N, C-alpha and C positions, 0 to 999 in steps of 0.2 A: 933784255928786251925792255924798252922804255914803255911807260904807261900809255903814251899816245899812239904807239904802234900796236895794231891789232892784226893778228893773222886773219886772212880771209878764210871763211868757212865753206867747206864743201859738204853738202848733204849727199850721201851715197846710200841708195836703197836698192836692194836686190834680195829676193827671197831664196836664191840659190847660194848657199854658203861658200861654195868653191869659187863662183864668179865674184862674189863680194870680196873674198880674200884676194883674188887675182887683181881686181881693180884697186884695192887698198895697196897692195904691194907695188903695183905699177905706179900709182900716184906718189907714194912715198919714195920710190926709187927715182922717179923722174923729177920730183920737186922736193928734195929732202928738207924737212923742217920749215917749208914755206907756207903750207896751208894746214888748217886744222880740219880733220875729217870727223864728220858726224855720221855714224853708220847705223842702219837699221836693216834687219833681215826679215822684216815684216811690214807690209804696206800699211796695215791698220795702226801699228804703233807709230810709224812715221806721221801718218795723218793726224793722229791724236796729238803728237808733240807740236806739229805745225800749227794746228788750230789753237793750241794753248800758248803760242807766241814764239816758238823756236825760230831763231834768225839764222840765215845763211846767205852766202853770196852767189852760190852756184849749186844746182841740183843735178845729180847724175842718177838717172832712174832706169830700172828695168821696166819696159812698157808692158810686159806680159807677166804680171804677178797678181795673185789673188788678193782682193780686198772685199770686206764685208759690203754687201748690197750692190757691188758692181762686178763681181766675179773676177775674171782674169784681166780686168782693165784697171788694176790698182795704180800702175805707173801713170796712166793717163789722168786718173783722178788726182794723184799727187801733183801733177803738172798744173792742172786747172786750179787747185787750191793754192799752189805756190804763186801762180800769176795773179790770182785774186788778192792774196794777202800782201805780196811783194811784187808789184808789176815789173820792176826793173831786174828782178832776179832771173838769171839765164837758166834754162833747162835743157839738158842733154839727155836724150833717150838712147839707151843701148839695149838691144835685144835681137834675138834671132827672128823675132816677130815684127811685122810692120804695124805701127799704131793705126787705128781707124781714123783718127783726127790728128792733124798736125798743127792745129791752130794755137796751142799753148806750148809748142816745142820750138826751141831755137836751133837745135841741131839733132839729127837722128843718125846714129851710127849702128852698123851691124856689130854684134858681139865679136864676130870673127875678124873684123878689121879695125877694132878699136885702137890697137897699138899705133897704127899709122896716123890716126886723126885725133885721139883723145887729148894728147898732150898739147896739140895746137889749139884745140877748142878751149881747154882750161886756160892757157895763156891768153888767148884772145879775149875771152869773156871776163877774166879776173884782172887782167892787167890793162885792158882797154875796154872798160865796161860800157862805154857809150856806143860801141859798134853793134 
C-alpha cells in the first residue's frame, strides 16, 4: 500500500457484542481489506474518542444504546456529534428501534434487513461521497 493511499475508515458502534461481531464479519466479508473498521461496544467510549479527534469516513451506529446523560439515545447522540465535528461524514443507523429524530442520519436500516441494504449504503457513501 502506498503512502498516498488511505483506507477509508468505518466507525462501527453497537453495545450488543453479537450484533457488533455480525456487522464486522459482514463488512469484512463483503469488502475484504477495503476499509479500516474502528469498533466500539460502548457509546460513551465512542463519544469520548470522537470528541478527542477520532476521524472516520462513515459511521454505522445502533440507535438504541445507552449513553451517559441521554439514556438509550446514545446512537442519536453519536450521530449529532459526528455531524457537528465532520459535517460531510455519512451516518447509517441500524437498530430494531426507530430513532426519535432523523435529522442527523443519512440512512436508517432495520437490524433485520441490514444485509440487503448495508453493502449498498457503504459503497454509495464511501465511493460516491457527494451523494
